[in-house]
N, C-alpha and C positions, 0 to 999 in steps of 0.2 A: 423326452429324446434321452438315450443312452451318450456316452461320448463317443464311443465308435461310430453310431448313426452321424451324429455332429460332423468326426473326422470327416468321414466320406461324404457329406454334404459338400462341407468347406473345400474338400479336394474338388469338387465339379464346378466350383465358382472359378471367373476368371483370374487373372493373375494380378491383376489389378483391384477386383474385391476383395481377394485375400490380403493385399497389403492395406486395403481398408481395415479388414478385421482384425489384421494384426495391431496396427495403430491403437483402434477400439478396445481391444485387447489391453495392449500394454498400458492405455490411460487406465484402463478401471483397477490396474495393480499399482497405481502408484499412490503414495499415501498423500491424503487431502490436505491442500493447505491448512495450517493453523490460523486462526485468528490472531492478528495480533495482543497480545493482551498489555495493558494500560499498565502503565507503573503504578504502585501505590505508595501514598504518602504524602505529607503536606506540601515539598516542593512539585510533585506530580500533578496535586491538585493546583499547581499556579500558572500550568504550563498554557498558555495562551491567555492570561488574566488581561493582559493590555491591548490584546488585537484589536484593531481597527479595520473599518474598510478604507481610510486615508492612506497615500501614501507616503512611506519614512520622510520626516523633512530632510532639508537636503544641509550640506554642511553651514552655508549662509545663515540658516534659520536656528540649526543647533547653536551657532556662536552668536544669535541676535539675543536665544533665549537664555544664553549664560549669561550674559553680559548684562541683561535685564534683571536677572537673581542678584547679579551680584550687586548691582545697583539699589535694590529693592534689601537687600540684607546689611551693608554697609549706610544708607540713610536713616 
């Protein structure tokens, strides 16, 4: 099909169908989304190393852990 034939057929479409065609053509012209490039290097390899399924400790739990560590360190 030539460009001219395509234009003639497009003009026979309803207004709503032409808008759908325009949207489809616009989407086809937009650049493809690039996949995120993961950072490289030692620091990047450590991202998520301490990740767990457990919720983070509360402030009170952190204080108790620090107190316990100090007791172990100085006894």
